[in-house]
Rosetta silent file (secondary structure, phi, psi, omega in degrees, C-alpha in Angstrom):
SEQUENCE: XXXXXXXXXXXXXXXXXXXXXXXXXXXXXXXXXXXXXXXXXXXXXXXXXXXXXXXXXXXXXXXXXXXXXXXXXXXXXXXXXXXXXXXXXXXXXXXXXXXXXXXXXXXXXXXXXXXXXXXXXXXXXXXXXXXXXXXXXXXXXXXXXXXXXXXXXXXXXXXXXXXXXXXXXXXXXXXXXXXXXXX
SCORE:     score description
SCORE:     0.000 S_00000001
   1 L     0.000  129.212  179.178  247.757    7.640  102.811 S_00000001
   2 L   -66.286  140.829  176.729  246.696   10.279  105.405 S_00000001
   3 L  -113.855   92.301 -168.297  249.291   11.202  107.979 S_00000001
   4 L   -79.328  132.755  179.971  247.267   12.247  111.035 S_00000001
   5 L  -133.840    4.954  179.333  249.061   14.760  113.339 S_00000001
   6 L    72.715  174.219 -178.553  245.969   16.300  115.036 S_00000001
   7 L   -67.123  124.041 -178.584  244.936   19.944  115.371 S_00000001
   8 L  -121.317  154.728  178.575  247.960   22.205  115.139 S_00000001
   9 L   -71.457  140.815  178.301  248.108   26.014  115.413 S_00000001
  10 E  -127.357  136.782  175.461  247.897   27.850  112.062 S_00000001
  11 E  -122.056  140.647  173.030  248.623   31.567  111.598 S_00000001
  12 L  -120.305 -175.291  175.323  247.579   33.716  108.634 S_00000001
  13 L   -54.679  -43.799 -173.491  247.961   37.446  107.927 S_00000001
  14 L  -115.246   -9.984 -170.107  244.912   38.317  110.100 S_00000001
  15 E  -130.080  159.604  170.523  244.086   35.147  111.971 S_00000001
  16 E  -124.680  120.157  173.934  245.170   32.486  114.439 S_00000001
  17 E   -97.213  118.605 -172.707  243.600   29.015  114.125 S_00000001
  18 E  -141.917  171.383  175.521  244.074   27.207  117.422 S_00000001
  19 L   -68.865  142.615  171.450  242.456   24.546  119.609 S_00000001
  20 L   -62.658  148.777  174.452  239.338   25.449  121.441 S_00000001
  21 L  -126.585  156.225 -178.620  239.606   25.940  125.202 S_00000001
  22 H   -57.531  -33.580 -179.919  236.966   25.628  127.905 S_00000001
  23 H   -64.850  -11.597  177.837  237.343   29.370  128.619 S_00000001
  24 H   -75.420  -12.355 -167.869  235.956   29.970  125.086 S_00000001
  25 H   -55.348  -45.402 -175.921  232.443   28.958  126.078 S_00000001
  26 H   -65.323  -45.861 -179.076  231.013   32.427  126.846 S_00000001
  27 H   -63.376  -42.452  179.356  232.458   34.071  123.767 S_00000001
  28 H   -62.652  -47.271 -179.438  231.441   31.170  121.506 S_00000001
  29 H   -58.320  -47.035 -176.053  227.867   31.257  122.912 S_00000001
  30 H   -73.027  -44.990 -172.400  227.635   35.067  122.429 S_00000001
  31 H   -77.334  -25.247  176.092  229.367   35.447  119.106 S_00000001
  32 H  -157.530  -33.051 -169.212  227.541   32.684  117.132 S_00000001
  33 H   -67.138  -26.702  178.597  226.321   29.543  118.856 S_00000001
  34 L  -100.317    2.184 -174.025  223.146   31.161  120.299 S_00000001
  35 L   -92.118  113.569  178.916  222.302   33.288  117.384 S_00000001
  36 L   -63.612  -31.575  175.887  219.470   31.926  115.160 S_00000001
  37 L   -63.775  -46.729 -176.743  220.489   34.138  112.233 S_00000001
  38 L   -62.647  -33.291 -175.029  224.053   32.851  112.482 S_00000001
  39 L   -99.795    7.888 -174.125  222.864   29.189  112.547 S_00000001
  40 L   -50.513  -45.299 -174.867  220.059   29.624  109.979 S_00000001
  41 L  -105.576   10.427 -177.520  221.566   27.405  107.247 S_00000001
  42 L   -85.267  172.560 -176.284  223.678   25.144  109.513 S_00000001
  43 L  -106.313   22.392  171.478  222.753   21.525  110.268 S_00000001
  44 L  -138.857  146.037 -179.785  222.670   22.141  114.062 S_00000001
  45 L   -76.318  147.802  175.887  220.327   24.316  116.140 S_00000001
  46 L   -55.846  149.637  179.390  221.477   27.421  117.974 S_00000001
  47 L   -78.598  137.270  179.937  222.364   26.687  121.615 S_00000001
  48 L   -76.696  -27.482 -179.134  219.631   27.486  124.091 S_00000001
  49 L  -155.836  164.893 -178.317  221.931   28.182  127.035 S_00000001
  50 H   -62.926  -25.293  178.515  225.624   28.381  127.980 S_00000001
  51 H   -61.876  -39.775  179.148  225.466   24.963  129.453 S_00000001
  52 H   -65.379  -40.180  177.946  224.883   23.494  126.072 S_00000001
  53 H   -63.117  -47.771 -179.888  227.899   25.328  124.675 S_00000001
  54 H   -60.144  -35.783  176.935  230.021   24.151  127.602 S_00000001
  55 H   -68.986  -39.313  177.078  229.020   20.500  127.126 S_00000001
  56 H   -68.923  -44.695  176.767  229.900   20.636  123.401 S_00000001
  57 H   -60.191  -40.286  178.992  233.262   22.351  124.103 S_00000001
  58 H   -59.332  -41.032  176.786  234.060   19.741  126.723 S_00000001
  59 H   -62.087  -50.946  176.771  233.489   17.036  124.134 S_00000001
  60 H   -52.003  -52.300 -174.296  235.585   18.850  121.560 S_00000001
  61 H   -63.402  -39.898 -178.232  238.459   19.366  123.997 S_00000001
  62 H   -67.934  -23.294  179.040  238.540   15.760  125.106 S_00000001
  63 H   -77.555  -16.013 -177.549  238.894   14.739  121.437 S_00000001
  64 L   -63.302  -14.856  174.326  242.083   16.769  120.879 S_00000001
  65 L   -71.240  -16.421  175.557  244.123   13.817  122.171 S_00000001
  66 L   -80.032  137.343 -179.979  243.196   11.988  119.003 S_00000001
  67 L   -75.478  -16.266 -176.664  245.597   12.346  116.094 S_00000001
  68 L  -105.917   26.900 -177.187  242.787   12.140  113.598 S_00000001
  69 L  -115.582  124.448 -176.686  240.803   15.104  115.167 S_00000001
  70 L  -132.212  109.326 -176.707  240.935   18.493  113.504 S_00000001
  71 E  -153.671  119.534 -175.162  238.924   21.392  114.929 S_00000001
  72 E  -117.624  144.419  166.652  240.160   24.968  115.093 S_00000001
  73 E   -85.865  131.856  176.167  238.903   28.079  116.867 S_00000001
  74 E   -99.592  124.421 -174.508  239.253   31.059  114.567 S_00000001
  75 E  -128.317  146.612  172.451  240.664   34.111  116.334 S_00000001
  76 E   -71.696  133.896 -177.255  241.643   37.574  115.173 S_00000001
  77 L   -67.365  -38.431 -175.610  245.433   37.880  115.422 S_00000001
  78 L   -66.293  -44.667 -174.077  245.297   41.513  116.498 S_00000001
  79 L  -104.906  -18.217 -174.491  242.775   41.222  119.364 S_00000001
  80 L    72.736   10.674 -178.614  242.797   37.474  119.984 S_00000001
  81 L   -69.791  137.211  178.352  238.994   37.511  119.828 S_00000001
  82 E   -82.859  123.091 -174.433  237.336   34.196  119.121 S_00000001
  83 E  -125.967   -3.711  179.135  235.028   34.696  116.053 S_00000001
  84 E   176.775 -172.457  177.308  234.308   31.272  114.630 S_00000001
  85 E  -145.561  157.550  174.807  235.296   27.690  114.099 S_00000001
  86 E  -147.775  137.835 -171.517  236.371   25.333  111.330 S_00000001
  87 E  -154.410  163.539  171.521  236.709   21.609  111.495 S_00000001
  88 E   -87.023  117.100 -177.889  236.899   18.313  109.726 S_00000001
  89 E   -96.032  -18.441  179.491  233.499   16.750  109.941 S_00000001
  90 E  -147.224  140.322  176.180  234.198   13.580  107.910 S_00000001
  91 E  -127.859  127.111  178.051  237.328   11.598  107.043 S_00000001
  92 E  -109.054   83.362 -173.856  237.307    9.181  104.173 S_00000001
  93 H   -54.834  -42.332 -171.254  240.579    7.302  104.930 S_00000001
  94 H   -66.266  -15.248 -178.549  240.346    4.877  101.947 S_00000001
  95 H  -128.228   14.518  175.704  240.429    7.793   99.432 S_00000001
  96 L    57.032   46.615 -170.397  242.610   10.302  101.378 S_00000001
  97 E  -132.318  141.784  173.877  239.667   12.759  101.522 S_00000001
  98 E  -128.434  164.439  174.364  238.214   14.981  104.242 S_00000001
  99 E  -125.735  131.040  179.841  235.149   17.179  104.551 S_00000001
 100 E   -92.275  147.810  161.673  235.149   20.553  106.167 S_00000001
 101 E  -129.521  160.003  179.285  232.509   22.462  108.135 S_00000001
 102 E  -161.711  160.746  176.401  232.734   25.991  109.451 S_00000001
 103 E  -150.310  143.648 -179.627  230.906   28.822  111.119 S_00000001
 104 E  -135.383  139.611  174.600  231.723   32.530  111.597 S_00000001
 105 L   -52.408  133.063 -178.186  230.161   35.205  113.765 S_00000001
 106 H   -60.254  -26.476  176.306  227.883   37.320  111.620 S_00000001
 107 H   -56.652  -20.681 -172.844  229.705   40.425  112.855 S_00000001
 108 H  -118.458   16.536  176.788  232.593   39.337  110.638 S_00000001
 109 L   -68.152  155.647  173.680  230.719   38.203  107.483 S_00000001
 110 L    63.811   33.063  177.436  231.748   39.725  104.152 S_00000001
 111 L  -126.578    8.297 -179.177  235.334   40.516  105.129 S_00000001
 112 L    76.743    4.951 -173.642  237.133   37.583  103.528 S_00000001
 113 H   -69.150  -44.637 -177.605  237.889   36.117  107.021 S_00000001
 114 H   -67.116  -35.482  177.046  236.290   32.683  106.426 S_00000001
 115 H   -56.717  -50.031 -176.309  238.037   32.500  103.053 S_00000001
 116 H   -63.473  -46.658  178.984  241.323   33.144  104.666 S_00000001
 117 H   -64.496  -43.997 -179.441  240.776   30.648  107.493 S_00000001
 118 H   -60.812  -45.894  178.692  239.418   27.979  105.147 S_00000001
 119 H   -62.252  -40.771  176.801  242.313   28.307  102.690 S_00000001
 120 H   -63.524  -43.340  178.668  244.866   28.039  105.542 S_00000001
 121 H   -68.550  -34.349  173.686  243.142   24.902  106.899 S_00000001
 122 H   -63.605  -47.465  178.814  243.026   23.390  103.430 S_00000001
 123 H   -55.277  -43.004  177.012  246.733   24.026  102.981 S_00000001
 124 H   -58.948  -46.935 -179.706  247.398   22.317  106.315 S_00000001
 125 H   -65.327  -35.796  177.347  245.410   19.325  105.334 S_00000001
 126 H   -72.894  -47.626 -172.257  247.049   19.007  101.924 S_00000001
 127 H   -83.405  -31.102 -171.325  250.661   19.634  103.043 S_00000001
 128 L  -101.615  -35.896 -176.252  250.761   18.242  106.537 S_00000001
 129 L  -101.354  -13.516  175.268  248.119   15.427  106.526 S_00000001
 130 L    77.694   35.121  177.227  248.577   14.398  102.907 S_00000001
 131 L   -64.429  145.092  168.732  244.957   14.815  101.714 S_00000001
 132 L   -95.646  -35.898 -176.031  244.276   14.073   98.056 S_00000001
 133 E  -141.152  140.172  175.277  240.784   15.668   98.052 S_00000001
 134 E  -122.071  134.619  173.783  239.030   18.194  100.265 S_00000001
 135 E  -132.284  164.657  178.317  235.249   18.704  100.078 S_00000001
 136 E  -153.270  156.054  174.062  232.569   20.828  101.713 S_00000001
 137 E  -141.358  157.450  177.246  228.885   21.182  101.304 S_00000001
 138 E  -144.859  158.221  172.143  226.221   23.761  102.207 S_00000001
 139 E   -57.130  128.173 -172.319  222.507   24.226  102.270 S_00000001
 140 L   -56.104  -23.433  179.249  221.699   25.403   98.738 S_00000001
 141 L   -76.474  -14.703 -176.306  220.083   28.564  100.264 S_00000001
 142 L   -90.107   71.383 -170.550  223.373   29.550  101.848 S_00000001
 143 H   -63.740  -30.221 -178.129  224.841   31.351   98.836 S_00000001
 144 H   -65.787  -34.768  177.776  227.556   33.115  100.896 S_00000001
 145 H   -66.200  -40.097  176.683  229.020   29.743  101.853 S_00000001
 146 H   -63.044  -36.189  173.519  229.242   28.707   98.271 S_00000001
 147 H   -58.834  -42.846  178.059  231.107   31.943   97.535 S_00000001
 148 H   -58.955  -50.759 -178.964  233.638   31.091  100.281 S_00000001
 149 H   -57.526  -42.719  178.744  234.189   27.703   98.745 S_00000001
 150 H   -64.526  -43.430  179.549  234.709   29.102   95.274 S_00000001
 151 H   -63.570  -23.233  174.089  237.195   31.752   96.562 S_00000001
 152 L   -87.972    4.628  177.039  239.316   28.983   98.028 S_00000001
 153 L    96.033    5.045 -178.406  239.630   27.302   94.689 S_00000001
 154 L   -78.122  155.167  178.237  236.979   24.606   95.211 S_00000001
 155 E  -114.905  141.957 -177.938  234.910   23.598   92.248 S_00000001
 156 E   -71.938  130.367 -179.816  231.143   23.040   92.327 S_00000001
 157 E  -107.453  -19.013  178.397  230.323   19.345   91.759 S_00000001
 158 E   146.935 -179.852  178.238  226.575   19.351   91.994 S_00000001
 159 E  -106.611  126.335  177.297  223.502   19.339   94.125 S_00000001
 160 E   -95.053  115.811 -171.578  222.773   16.391   96.470 S_00000001
 161 E   -78.714  129.253  177.872  219.033   16.224   96.784 S_00000001
 162 E    47.866   45.825 -176.826  217.537   16.078  100.302 S_00000001
 163 E   -83.254  -32.592 -178.825  220.783   14.898  101.780 S_00000001
 164 E  -124.375  159.197  173.528  220.709   16.670  105.126 S_00000001
 165 E   -96.254  132.463  173.575  218.230   17.797  107.690 S_00000001
 166 L   -71.740  175.069 -175.486  218.285   21.505  108.440 S_00000001
 167 L   -72.491    1.472  169.878  218.431   22.717  111.941 S_00000001
 168 L  -109.231    6.287  174.156  214.534   22.844  111.994 S_00000001
 169 L    91.727    6.229 -179.392  214.291   19.243  110.822 S_00000001
 170 L   -96.832  142.279  178.853  213.446   19.717  107.157 S_00000001
 171 E   -70.020  134.544 -178.694  215.301   17.749  104.429 S_00000001
 172 E  -128.950  154.196  171.169  217.321   20.186  102.317 S_00000001
 173 E   -82.610  151.877 -177.463  219.373   19.973   99.153 S_00000001
 174 E  -134.039  142.865  176.500  223.029   20.671   99.523 S_00000001
 175 E   -93.244  132.784 -177.889  225.690   21.918   97.121 S_00000001
 176 E  -106.056  131.620  175.291  228.915   19.899   97.014 S_00000001
 177 E  -125.704  155.302  172.035  232.292   21.474   96.317 S_00000001
 178 E  -150.252  164.789  172.063  235.795   19.975   96.223 S_00000001
 179 E  -140.260  144.491  178.632  239.398   20.753   95.585 S_00000001
 180 E  -110.912  153.532  178.907  242.200   18.323   94.784 S_00000001
 181 L   -64.491  149.934  172.458  245.851   18.394   95.780 S_00000001
 182 L   -84.101  121.291 -176.854  248.289   19.578   93.150 S_00000001
 183 L   -90.851    0.000    0.000  250.280   16.641   92.002 S_00000001
């Protein structure tokens, strides 16, 4: 049974995972949300203006009062700069399973940062929330995301054909990965 405790601060060697704040809007918009390249393989379109980012942030922040809501801002510990986000996008209560989604500013790609953040968030969900299974999926063309999943110990389960619409509205195949708790 999942034991929901809501989004809690997590620290790693290089990162702080914390709740988003309304003051994050400008940095979020600039660092990834408005960048078409950053959003290329995601299932949401880049933001057209700062107001769109502010509206989304406002929604996220209002959800933090819920105990079953998990969404972290990824910040560099040394500088406190906001560089990405990681969150639970689906909860399967009946099987103690959650599904993650994540995004990282392209300035920080290929440095092991998302792997570090994802592993820390996985550990939180296993140890604090009592998850049995964690899964994630990515557009099959986003090979870098698959590498992140493998580096966190997830196993490739297969390709789900035409499961999601891309951010330009085309049906795309997605790769599914999962990891199970150690019993």
